[in-house]
C-alpha positions, 0 to 999 in steps of 0.5 A: 497833117490838122491835127500835126500842126493842132498838137506840134506847131502851134505849141511850139509858137507858144513856147518860143516867144521870148519871156526876158524879164529883167528884175525889178531892182534892175529896172528900177536901176534903168529907169534911174539912169534913164531918168538921170541922164535926161536931167544931166542933158537937159541942164548941159543941152538945154540949161534947163533944171528942174525942182520936180519931175512928174511921171505918168503912171499908164499901163507898160509903166513897170510895178516898180519904185523910183527913188523920190529924188535923181540929180537933185530933181524931186520924182512923183509919179503919177497916178490920171486921177493924182496929176488932175489932184496936182492941176488944183494947186498948181499952174503948170508942171513939166508931166513925162511918159516913159516906156522902155524895151529891155531884152537880155543885154540891151535896154531903150528908154523913150521919154515923152515928156508935155509942159501942161499948163491950167488955162480957164475951161481946160489942162492944155497939154503940149508935148516938148520933146521926145528923149532916147537913150539906149544902154548896155546891160552885162547880166553878169556885171549887173552894169548898165553903160550907156550906148547913145543918146538923142532928143526928137523933136516931131512938136512944132514949139521953142523946141524944135530948133534942131542942131 
């Protein structure tokens, strides 16, 4: 019986795993749309505009190149080392960690937004909010359709005024 499980059942678990990955150009389009939705939502709901947004290049961020500008806002992807260099010349930045989950027909994006401020002796990372945006994606037409978007305010700061 042990041989049966080893030879037939365990390989089934390994080969029946989902390995769905969107092509890089489609991932770039999804990330670009999600960032664009965030910028437009911030402009309309919070009357906030950005000249530049900084995105963290972390282990869950795909190996893609984002456009230099989205919705008239400069986009810069930084590693942690690059972020430290940026603080040498800037006092504060809006820093975003972005994660995504792709399935065959749904793309879920989460933008975790931080305000960072450089003060003597340290750098403060103030979490502001989390922006979630979900798109349906059609493999046949290669079109993203926005389904839902919302803000989460799990942090104690000036942005926690829920409506």
